[in-house]
C-alpha positions in Angstrom: 0.0 0.0 0.0 2.0 3.0 -1.3 0.6 6.5 -1.9 2.2 9.7 -3.1 1.1 13.2 -2.2 2.2 16.5 -3.6 1.5 19.7 -1.7 2.4 22.9 -3.5 1.4 25.5 -0.8 -0.5 28.2 -2.8 -1.8 27.9 -6.3 -1.4 30.8 -8.7 -0.7 31.4 -12.4 3.1 30.9 -12.3 4.4 31.5 -8.9 3.4 32.4 -5.4 3.5 36.1 -4.6 6.2 37.5 -2.4 3.4 38.2 0.1 2.5 34.5 0.2 6.1 33.4 0.6 6.6 35.9 3.5 3.4 34.7 5.2 4.5 31.1 5.0 7.9 32.1 6.3 6.4 34.0 9.2 4.2 31.1 10.1 7.1 28.6 10.0 9.2 30.8 12.1 6.4 31.2 14.7 5.5 27.5 14.8 9.0 25.9 14.5 11.5 28.5 15.6 14.0 26.9 18.0 12.5 23.5 17.5 14.3 22.4 14.3 17.8 20.9 14.6 20.3 23.1 12.7 23.4 22.0 14.5 24.9 20.9 11.1 24.7 24.6 10.0 26.8 26.1 12.8 29.2 28.6 11.3 27.5 28.8 8.0 26.2 32.0 6.4 22.9 33.2 7.8 21.1 32.9 4.4 22.1 29.1 4.3 20.9 28.6 7.8 17.6 30.3 7.1 17.0 28.2 3.9 17.8 25.0 5.8 15.4 26.0 8.6 12.6 26.9 6.2 12.9 23.7 4.2 13.1 21.5 7.3 10.2 23.4 8.9 8.2 22.9 5.7 8.8 19.1 6.0 7.7 19.2 9.6 4.6 21.2 8.8 3.6 18.7 6.1 3.6 16.0 8.9 1.5 18.2 11.2 -1.0 18.7 8.4 -1.2 15.1 7.4 -1.2 13.5 10.9 -2.3 14.2 14.4 1.2 14.9 15.8 2.3 18.0 17.6 4.7 20.6 16.2 7.4 19.3 18.6 6.9 15.7 17.3 7.0 16.9 13.7 10.2 18.8 14.4 11.8 15.7 15.9 10.8 13.8 12.7 13.1 15.9 10.5 16.0 14.0 9.0 17.2 16.5 6.5 21.0 16.9 6.2 24.0 15.7 4.4 23.5 12.1 3.3 19.8 12.0 4.0 19.3 10.3 0.6 16.5 12.7 -0.3 14.4 12.0 2.8 13.8 15.1 4.8 11.4 13.7 7.5 10.2 10.3 8.7 7.3 9.6 10.9 5.5 6.3 11.6 1.9 6.7 12.9 1.6 3.4 14.8 -2.2 3.9 15.3 -3.0 4.6 11.7 -0.2 2.2 10.6 1.2 4.7 8.1 4.8 5.6 7.5 5.3 9.1 6.1 8.4 9.9 4.1 8.8 13.6 3.3 10.9 15.6 0.9 10.7 19.4 1.0 12.2 22.3 -0.9 12.1 26.0 0.1 12.0 28.5 -2.7 12.4 32.1 -1.6 10.7 33.6 -4.6 7.8 31.1 -4.8 8.6 29.9 -8.3 10.2 26.6 -7.3 9.4 23.0 -7.7 11.3 19.8 -6.8 13.6 19.0 -9.8 13.8 15.7 -11.4 17.2 14.9 -9.9 15.8 15.5 -6.4 12.8 13.3 -7.0 15.0 10.5 -8.3 17.2 10.9 -5.2 14.1 10.7 -3.0 12.8 7.6 -4.8 16.2 5.9 -4.5 16.3 6.9 -0.8 12.9 5.3 -0.3 14.1 2.1 -2.0 17.2 2.0 0.2 15.0 2.6 3.3 12.5 -0.1 2.3 15.4 -2.5 1.7 16.8 -1.8 5.2 20.0 -0.3 3.9 20.4 2.2 6.7 24.1 2.4 6.2 23.4 4.6 3.2 21.9 7.3 5.5 22.9 9.9 8.0 22.6 9.5 11.7 19.2 11.4 11.8 17.7 8.8 9.4 19.4 6.0 11.3 17.8 7.2 14.5 14.4 6.4 12.8 15.4 2.8 12.1 13.0 1.3 14.7 10.0 3.3 13.4 10.8 2.3 9.8 11.3 -1.4 10.8 8.0 -1.3 12.7 6.3 -0.3 9.5 8.2 -2.8 7.3 7.3 -5.7 9.6 3.6 -4.8 9.6 1.8 -6.2 6.6 -1.1 -3.8 7.2 1.1 -0.7 7.2 0.9 1.9 4.4 3.6 4.1 3.0 3.0 7.8 2.1 5.6 9.6 0.0 5.1 13.3 0.4 6.7 16.2 -1.5 6.2 19.7 -0.3 7.6 23.0 -1.6 6.9 26.7 -1.9 5.9 27.0 -5.5 3.1 26.5 -7.9 5.0 24.5 -10.6 4.1 20.8 -10.8 6.8 18.3 -10.1 9.3 18.1 -12.9 8.3 15.6 -15.6 10.5 13.6 -17.9 11.8 15.6 -20.9 
C-alpha cells in the first residue's frame, strides 16, 4: 500500500506572490522557531541557515497537516541533512499504521518545484529505506530505524511519500 502526495502550498498562475512566501515564512518561524535541529549549519552564512530551517520546517509542517502529531513531534521527525538520501522527514503513525516519508524544498521567490534529480534521489532513498539499507543514510535517518522497521514488519502498514515545496509549478516531468 503505497501512496504519493504532492502539496504545493498556494496555487497561482506561475508562482506564489512574495506576500504568500513571506506569510508562510512567518508562520514557519512562529511555529517551528527553535524546534528544528540546525546543528549541522553552525558557522555557515545566515542565508544558508535560514534556507535550511525553512525547508526543514516545511517538511515538519507537512507532517502536522497530514497526521495528528504536535509541532514538537514533527520537528523531531526531521532527518534533513548531508547524506539524507533525499528523505527530509520520517514519521510512523503506529495507530494509523502509516509511514510518512517527506521531501521538502524551500523557494524564496515562490517559483520553485522539486527538480527531477531531487525526485530521483528521494525515490532511491525510499528504495534504500524499504530494503533496510540504513548504512546509506545519515545519523538522523538511522535514528528512525525502529520506526521504519516497525512499518516494514507490519503487513497492514501503508507508506505515504510526500513532497512539499513553496511554488506552484508541478513536479518536474520527464523531458
